N, C-alpha and C positions, 0 to 999 in steps of 0.2 A: 610629321610635317615634312614630307619629302618635296613638296611643291613650293619651296621657298627660295626666293632670289636673295642672294647676299652680296653686299659690296663693302669693301674696306678702303678707307682713305687715310693715308698716313698724316698725322698731325705732328706737333712738336713734342719733344721730351719723351719719346717712347710710347706715345699714345696713338691710337687709331680711332677713326669714327666708323662704327659698324652700322650698316643699314640693312634691315631685314624687311622684305616685302612678301606678303602672303595674301592669297585670295581670301576674301571675306567669308566664303563658304567653308574653307579649311579652318580659318581662325575661329569662327563661331561654332564649328563642330567640336572644339575643345574648350573655348572660353566663352563666358556669358557676357562679359563687359569689356569695353575698350577703356582700360584704366592702367595705372602704373603697376599695380600688383600683377596683373596678367602679363604686362610687358616684361616685368622683371622675371617672371616664371619662364616666359618664352626665351629670353636671353640666356638664363641659367641652363635650360634644357639644350639650347643650341650649343653653348660652350661645352657642356658635358658630352654631348653627342660627338663633338669634334675634338675631344680631349684637349681643350684650349684652357690654359691656366690664367687667363687675363682677369683682372679686376675690372669692374665696370661701374660707371656713374653717368650723370647727366642724361638720364633716359627721357625720351619723348615718344609718344605714341599718337598716331593720327589715323583716323578712319576716313577714307575717301569713298563715299557712297557712289559717286559717278563712275569711278574706275573699278569699284568692287574690290578694293585692296585695303589692307591694314599695313601701315609702315611703322616700324620701331627703329629708333635711332638710339645709340648708346656709345659712350666713349670707352674704349678698352685701354687699360694701362698695363704695360709689361715692365715698368721701371723697377719695381722691387723684386721681380723675377722669383717670387716664392711659389713653389708648387703646392697645389691644393689636393686634398683627398676627396674624391667624389665617391659617394656611396654606390651609385649606379654605374660607375665606370665599367665599360665592357658589356653592359646589358642594353638591350633595345628599350627605348622609351616610347 
């Protein structure tokens, strides 16, 4: 998913709000449904691809049929600053 727009807004206490916008054709080329499981997988893959160690929660997903986009929002937390081991780190996903 190289055609993804990302935005981060700093919140309080070491958190950021991550917003990922992707075209519906790219999204549905990989996922079948617009649901929290697919959104979680998308955010996990995004974080792994960017070697980002954030924990995430408060996920929301929205499909805008008029704009042909899928938007995923998640809160990223860096407060505990623990590094994760990603199995696919360094490999193309």
